[in-house]
N, C-alpha and C positions, 0 to 999 in steps of 0.2 A: 650431454648430461641432462637429466630430467629436471624440469622446473619444480620447485618445492610445492607448487599448487596444482601439479598435474592431476592429482587424485580428485580434485574438484570436478573435473569434466567427465571423468569416468563414472562418478557416482550419480550424476544428474541425468534423468531420463527426460527427453523432450523431442519434439518433432525435428528440430535442427540436428544435423549430423555432429558427432563429437569433434571437437577441435583437437586434431592430432599434432598439428604444428602451429606455432604462433610467430608472427613477425615481431620485431623489436618493440613496436609501440604496444602491441597486445601484451607482450611479456612484462613491460613496465607497468601497465595497468593492473595486471594480475598481482604483481609483487606489491603494489600500493594497496590494493584491496585486501590482500592477505594480511598485510601489516595493520591496516586500519579497521577492517571488518571481520578478520579471521578467516576469510575465504571469498571466493567469487560466488555470490548467493543470489537467489531469486531472479529478477529480471536481468541482472547484469550478466548472467550466463548466456543470455541471448544477445544483449547489447554489445558484448565483446566482439561480435562479428563485424561491427562497425566501430572501430576503436576511437575515431575522432568523436563520434556521437556518444559513445560510452563515457568518454572522459567528461563531456559536458553534462550528461544526465546524471552521472554519479555525483558530480559537484552540486547539481541542483537538488538531488535527492538528499544529500548530506545536509544542505542548508535547510530544507523543508522539515527534516526530522530532528535536526540538532541545533539549528541556529536561528530559526525564524522568530518573529516578534511575539508569537503565541507561546504560552507556557507549555511545558512538555505534555501535560495532561490533555490539552486541547490539540496539540500536534498529533498525538496518538489517536484522539477521537476523529480528527479530520481524515487520517489514513483509514480508519475502520469504516467510516461513512462511505468513503470512495470505494473501498473494497466490497462492501455490501451492495452498493449501487451497481458495480461492475461485475458482481458475482465472482470475485477473485478470492477463492478459498485459500490459496497460498499466502496472499498478503494478510488475510485475516488471521490465519494460524500463526504467522510469524510475529504478529503484533498484539494479539488480544491479551496475552499475559503481560506484555509491556504496558498496555493501557491500564490494566487492573493495578499493576505496581505503581503507576503514575497517579492513581486515585480515582479511576473510573469505576462505577458500580457494576459488578459482574452481572447482576440480574438485569440491569438496563441494557447491557451489551447483548445478553441472550435474547431479549425482546427485539433489539435492533437486528440481530442475525435472522430472526424469524419474521422480519418485515412488520413488526408490531410497533406501536408507539413506545419508544424507549422509556418515557417518563423519567428523564434524567432529573436527579435531585438538585443539581446546581443550576442557577439561572444562566450562567455563561455557557454551560453545556447545552441547555435548551435553545439559547439564542444561536449558537453555532450550528446546531443540528437543523434548526428551522431555515437558516440562511443557506446552508449547504444543500439541503433537500430541495429548496426552491430553485436554486441555480442549476442543480444537476437534473432534476426531473422536468422543470418547466422552462429552464433556460433564461429566466428572468427573476428578478427579486422585487417583491412588493415594497412600497414606500415604508410601511410600518416595520417590516422585517429589516429593511436596510437601516432605518434610523436606530433601531435597537442595537443592531450589530455594530454600527459605527460608534455609538456611545460606549459600548463595552470594549471594543477592540481597537478603535482608532483607525485612521487611514492606513497606517503602516501595517497594522494587524490584518485589515481586510485585504489588502493587496497580497500579503503573504498567505492568507487563507485561500484565496482564489488560485494563486500559483500552486499551492500544495494540492488542492483538489485536482488541478490539471495534471500535475506531476504524478500523483498517486493513481489517477485514472489511466494515464499512459502506461505506467508500470503494470497495472491490472490487465490492460489489453495485450501487452506483450506476453505476460504470464499465461493468459488463457489462449491466445492465438497459437503460441508455440507449445502449448501444453507442458509447461515446465512442471516437473514432478511435484506432486503433492506430498506433504510430509507424511510418511507411513505411520508415524506414532500418534497422529492426531485424528480425532473423529471428525467427519465432515461437518462443518459448522452451519451450513445452510440447508434447510429441509427440502428446498425446491431445486437443489443442484446436486447432481451425482457425477463425480468425475468432472468432465468438461461438457456436461449436457444438462439442459433444463428438463426437469421431470415434474409431473404432478405430485403434490405433497403426499398423497396416499400411496404413490408408487415408491416413495423414498422410505416409507416406514417399514 
């Protein structure tokens, strides 16, 4: 008998071979993700090959997107910053509308996608962007940046922010390395990325 989520795997194109059979652990994970997420989506189509790991990262991803100490608007911003840093178009396309719905400025997100200064209007967004950019690009956080972020988000919030940056960057690497199918109904969000290749901006126009 076919599993109710079998169609998920036939519709997703990626470098990994389609899962034609699943062991009981994989089948349980698929059923749970179908019930909770509406299907096996994004990086989890790849993670499912390692069901024990998939179980752990799915729980971590759920916490980072739905349960962390940061408000929803800043959770979505964290994901989008990590997606742009890692050139993960799939992640960006899946969450940019959610970010706007949560209160992020669409114009600021367009600037972020184009590697420009986003000029976020809210002070907490500017503080988060500065903190995340420093740790992602320079691997360290300056004292002034740290002090401002600590004041705004607290120790709990900063730990959750760093964990989310790591989690979303891991998802981005999986999506790009395995070339998980880009959404066909979305325009490429990054001018310097075409498919899974970096291009000169003039070549992408």
